[in-house]
C-alpha positions as CSV (number, residue, x, y, z in Angstrom):
1,X,-8.3,16.7,-22.0
2,X,-9.4,14.4,-19.9
3,X,-10.8,17.2,-17.2
4,X,-8.9,14.8,-14.5
5,X,-6.7,16.5,-11.9
6,X,-4.7,15.3,-8.8
7,X,-4.2,17.4,-6.0
8,X,-1.1,19.7,-6.4
9,X,-1.3,19.5,-10.0
10,X,-1.9,22.7,-12.0
11,X,-5.2,23.1,-14.4
12,X,-5.7,25.5,-17.4
13,X,-8.6,26.3,-18.8
14,X,-8.9,27.7,-22.3
15,X,-11.6,30.1,-23.5
16,X,-11.4,29.5,-27.3
17,X,-13.1,32.5,-29.5
18,X,-13.9,33.4,-32.8
19,X,-13.3,37.0,-33.9
20,X,-11.2,39.7,-32.7
21,X,-11.0,39.9,-28.8
22,X,-11.5,43.6,-27.6
23,X,-13.0,43.1,-24.1
24,X,-12.2,41.2,-21.0
25,X,-12.8,37.3,-20.7
26,X,-14.8,35.5,-17.5
27,X,-14.5,32.2,-16.0
28,X,-17.3,30.6,-14.2
29,X,-17.2,27.4,-11.9
30,X,-20.9,26.0,-10.8
31,X,-22.3,29.3,-12.4
32,X,-20.1,31.5,-10.1
33,X,-17.8,33.8,-11.2
34,X,-14.6,33.4,-10.6
35,X,-11.9,36.2,-9.6
36,X,-9.2,37.4,-11.7
37,X,-6.1,37.0,-10.0
38,X,-5.6,33.5,-11.6
39,X,-6.8,35.1,-14.9
40,X,-4.4,35.9,-18.2
41,X,-6.5,37.7,-20.6
42,X,-4.1,38.2,-23.4
43,X,-4.2,34.5,-23.4
44,X,-7.7,33.9,-22.7
45,X,-6.4,31.5,-20.0
46,X,-7.3,30.8,-16.6
47,X,-4.5,29.1,-14.7
48,X,-4.8,27.4,-11.0
49,X,-3.4,25.0,-8.9
50,X,-5.6,22.6,-7.8
51,X,-5.3,22.2,-3.8
52,X,-8.8,21.2,-2.6
53,X,-11.2,18.8,-4.3
54,X,-14.2,22.0,-3.7
55,X,-12.3,23.0,-7.3
56,X,-14.0,20.2,-9.1
57,X,-17.1,21.5,-10.9
58,X,-19.0,22.6,-14.4
59,X,-16.6,25.3,-15.8
60,X,-17.8,27.7,-18.5
61,X,-16.6,31.3,-20.0
62,X,-17.4,34.0,-21.8
63,X,-16.0,37.0,-23.4
64,X,-16.8,40.7,-23.5
65,X,-16.3,42.9,-26.8
66,X,-16.4,47.1,-26.5
67,X,-18.2,48.5,-29.5
68,X,-18.2,52.3,-29.2
69,X,-19.5,52.9,-25.6
70,X,-21.2,49.7,-25.3
71,X,-19.9,47.0,-23.7
72,X,-21.2,43.3,-24.9
73,X,-21.3,39.8,-23.6
74,X,-21.2,36.9,-25.9
75,X,-23.6,33.7,-25.2
76,X,-21.8,31.6,-22.4
77,X,-20.1,28.5,-23.5
78,X,-21.0,24.9,-23.3
79,X,-19.9,23.6,-19.6
80,X,-16.4,21.5,-19.6
81,X,-16.4,19.0,-16.3
82,X,-13.3,19.5,-14.3
83,X,-12.7,16.2,-11.8
84,X,-10.7,16.4,-8.4
85,X,-10.5,12.9,-7.5
86,X,-9.9,11.7,-3.8
87,X,-6.0,11.2,-3.3
88,X,-5.4,7.4,-3.9
89,X,-4.2,5.4,-0.8
90,X,-0.8,3.7,-0.4
91,X,-1.4,-0.1,-0.9
92,X,0.3,-2.9,1.4
93,X,2.0,-5.6,0.1
94,X,2.3,-8.8,1.8
95,X,3.6,-12.4,1.1
96,X,1.7,-15.7,2.5
97,X,5.1,-16.5,4.2
98,X,5.2,-14.0,7.1
99,X,9.3,-14.6,7.3
100,X,9.3,-14.0,3.5
101,X,11.7,-16.9,3.5
102,X,11.1,-19.4,0.7
103,X,12.8,-23.1,-0.3
104,X,13.7,-23.7,-3.9
105,X,10.7,-25.3,-5.7
106,X,7.9,-23.8,-3.4
107,X,5.1,-21.6,-4.4
108,X,5.1,-18.1,-3.5
109,X,1.8,-16.0,-3.4
110,X,1.7,-12.0,-2.8
111,X,-1.0,-10.1,-2.1
112,X,-1.5,-6.3,-2.9
113,X,-4.3,-5.3,-0.2
114,X,-6.3,-1.8,-1.8
115,X,-8.6,-0.2,0.0
116,X,-10.8,1.2,-2.8
117,X,-11.9,0.2,-6.3
118,X,-9.2,-0.2,-8.5
119,X,-8.8,-1.1,-12.6
120,X,-5.5,-2.7,-12.5
121,X,-3.0,-4.0,-10.0
122,X,1.1,-4.2,-10.9
123,X,3.6,-6.2,-9.3
124,X,7.1,-5.2,-9.3
125,X,10.6,-7.2,-7.8
126,X,13.5,-4.9,-7.1
127,X,11.3,-1.5,-8.7
128,X,11.0,-3.4,-12.0
129,X,7.4,-4.8,-13.1
130,X,6.8,-8.3,-13.3
131,X,4.8,-9.6,-16.6
132,X,2.5,-11.9,-17.1
133,X,5.2,-14.8,-17.5
134,X,6.7,-14.7,-14.6
135,X,3.6,-14.9,-12.2
136,X,-0.5,-15.9,-12.2
137,X,-2.8,-12.8,-11.2
138,X,-6.1,-13.1,-9.8
139,X,-7.6,-10.0,-8.5
140,X,-5.0,-8.2,-6.1
141,X,-3.1,-12.0,-6.1
142,X,-0.2,-13.2,-7.6
143,X,1.0,-16.6,-7.5
144,X,4.8,-17.5,-8.7
145,X,7.0,-20.6,-8.3
146,X,10.3,-20.0,-6.5
147,X,13.1,-21.5,-9.0
148,X,16.1,-19.9,-7.8
149,X,17.8,-16.7,-6.4
150,X,16.6,-14.9,-9.4
151,X,13.2,-14.8,-7.2
152,X,14.7,-13.2,-4.7
153,X,14.4,-9.2,-3.9
154,X,12.0,-6.6,-2.8
155,X,8.7,-7.0,-4.2
156,X,6.1,-3.9,-4.0
157,X,2.9,-3.2,-5.8
158,X,0.6,-0.8,-6.5
159,X,-2.7,0.1,-8.2
160,X,-4.3,2.2,-11.2
161,X,-8.1,3.3,-11.2
162,X,-9.4,5.2,-14.5
163,X,-11.4,8.2,-14.5
164,X,-12.6,10.2,-17.1
165,X,-10.4,8.1,-19.6
166,X,-7.3,9.1,-17.6
167,X,-5.3,6.7,-15.8
168,X,-4.2,7.7,-12.1
169,X,-1.6,5.4,-10.4
170,X,-1.1,5.2,-6.9
171,X,2.1,5.4,-4.8
172,X,4.1,2.2,-4.3
173,X,3.9,0.3,-1.5
174,X,6.5,-0.4,1.2
175,X,8.5,-3.4,0.1
176,X,8.5,-6.6,1.4
177,X,11.9,-8.7,1.0
178,X,11.4,-12.5,-0.2
179,X,14.7,-14.6,0.6
180,X,15.0,-18.0,-1.4
181,X,17.1,-21.1,0.2
182,X,18.6,-23.2,-1.8
183,X,17.1,-26.8,-2.1
184,X,19.1,-28.9,0.4
185,X,20.9,-31.8,-0.9
186,X,20.9,-35.1,0.5
187,X,23.7,-35.9,2.9
188,X,25.6,-38.9,2.7
189,X,26.4,-41.3,5.8
190,X,29.5,-43.6,6.6
191,X,30.7,-46.0,9.2
192,X,35.0,-45.5,10.0
193,X,34.5,-49.3,9.3
194,X,33.9,-49.4,5.6
195,X,32.2,-53.0,6.0
196,X,30.0,-51.7,8.6
197,X,31.1,-54.7,10.5
198,X,31.8,-54.5,13.9
199,X,32.2,-56.7,17.1
200,X,31.1,-56.2,21.0
201,X,33.5,-53.6,22.7
202,X,34.5,-52.0,19.7
203,X,33.3,-48.2,19.3
204,X,31.3,-46.8,16.3
205,X,31.6,-43.6,14.6
206,X,29.0,-42.5,12.5
207,X,29.5,-39.3,10.1
208,X,26.9,-37.3,8.3
209,X,28.3,-35.8,5.6
210,X,26.9,-32.7,4.5
211,X,27.0,-30.4,1.5
212,X,26.8,-27.4,3.0
213,X,28.6,-26.2,6.3
214,X,25.9,-23.7,7.8
215,X,23.3,-26.9,9.3
216,X,21.9,-26.0,12.0
217,X,21.2,-29.3,13.6
218,X,21.8,-32.8,12.4
219,X,20.0,-36.0,13.3
220,X,20.9,-39.8,13.5
221,X,18.7,-42.9,12.6
222,X,18.5,-46.4,13.3
223,X,16.0,-48.2,11.5
224,X,14.2,-44.8,10.3
225,X,13.9,-43.7,14.6
226,X,15.8,-41.2,15.7
227,X,18.1,-41.9,18.2
228,X,18.6,-40.1,21.4
229,X,21.9,-38.7,23.4
230,X,21.6,-41.7,25.6
231,X,22.2,-44.1,22.6
232,X,24.7,-42.0,20.5
233,X,27.6,-39.6,21.8
234,X,26.9,-36.5,19.1
235,X,29.6,-33.6,18.0
236,X,28.3,-31.8,15.3
237,X,28.2,-34.3,12.2
238,X,29.9,-37.3,13.8
239,X,28.4,-39.4,16.6
240,X,30.0,-42.5,18.4
241,X,28.9,-45.1,20.3
242,X,29.7,-48.4,21.9
243,X,28.9,-52.0,20.7
244,X,27.1,-53.6,23.4
245,X,24.8,-56.2,21.6
246,X,23.4,-57.0,18.5
247,X,20.3,-54.5,19.3
248,X,22.7,-51.9,17.4
249,X,22.5,-53.5,14.1
250,X,20.5,-52.5,11.9
251,X,19.7,-49.5,9.1
252,X,21.4,-46.4,9.9
253,X,20.6,-42.7,8.1
254,X,21.2,-38.9,9.1
255,X,19.5,-36.0,8.1
256,X,20.2,-32.4,8.7
257,X,18.4,-28.7,8.9
258,X,18.5,-25.3,8.6
259,X,16.8,-22.2,10.4
260,X,16.0,-19.2,8.3
261,X,13.8,-16.4,10.2
262,X,11.6,-18.3,12.0
263,X,11.5,-21.0,9.2
264,X,13.6,-24.6,9.6
265,X,14.0,-26.7,6.7
266,X,15.1,-30.3,6.8
267,X,16.9,-32.4,4.1
268,X,16.0,-35.9,3.0
269,X,17.4,-38.5,5.1
270,X,20.6,-40.2,3.3
271,X,20.5,-43.4,2.0
272,X,20.4,-46.4,4.8
273,X,23.6,-48.1,5.5
274,X,23.8,-51.7,7.2
275,X,25.6,-52.0,10.8
276,X,26.4,-55.8,11.4
277,X,27.5,-56.8,14.7
278,X,29.4,-59.9,14.1
279,X,28.2,-63.1,15.8
280,X,24.7,-61.7,15.4
């Protein structure tokens, strides 16, 4: 009904007539008579596969009637426009984090890049269309909060255009993967001496208790300054150092981090725990 056909589709043009049909039917494109190889005269139908944009144009028909020995032609019909639009190019979807990795609570922005005018953009996660309740969209950019693992998955997009009242949809883009990293839980620091009181010559063992085992790195701090390898012997989440003076007294903390793809995430520092040196 729209007269719009994509390459590869089959177009059917019908010549509707009043009265008895006794002669041939003629079809024209842009005023030129079409050959009869696609013509089905018993049905007054011209049917052809759209293989070129050159098949677009103005179509008309007329019919003949044999009366006695004379072949008469009807008036030519009004024109009907057949449109063959350019093939819709495949869009490209991307995330603002090139790694596709997001921490719970962050905001993600996905862009659908289209190289032609469009009517509407559609975004999908795991091949299910996203609704306006799931993201905020401005033109070809969708933004949403990453709340949980439910936001992880394969993201794609496509776009639609309207030509002659017909909506045409592009191919779906290649997918990009969004990975969600759970919020890093604050660690807990503890000393082997629960009182936190030591004397010169003793060895302090400090432990950073984690809520996950896949930490990529762990850091210890004294008075909010990170301790170096010269100040603390560290084996994974446990550090040791000898007490050599009151300068080692103070507030101790730890934190940990992980690496996912090209991004690094670090936890909040633990609550500070006081270490006292007897006699200070």
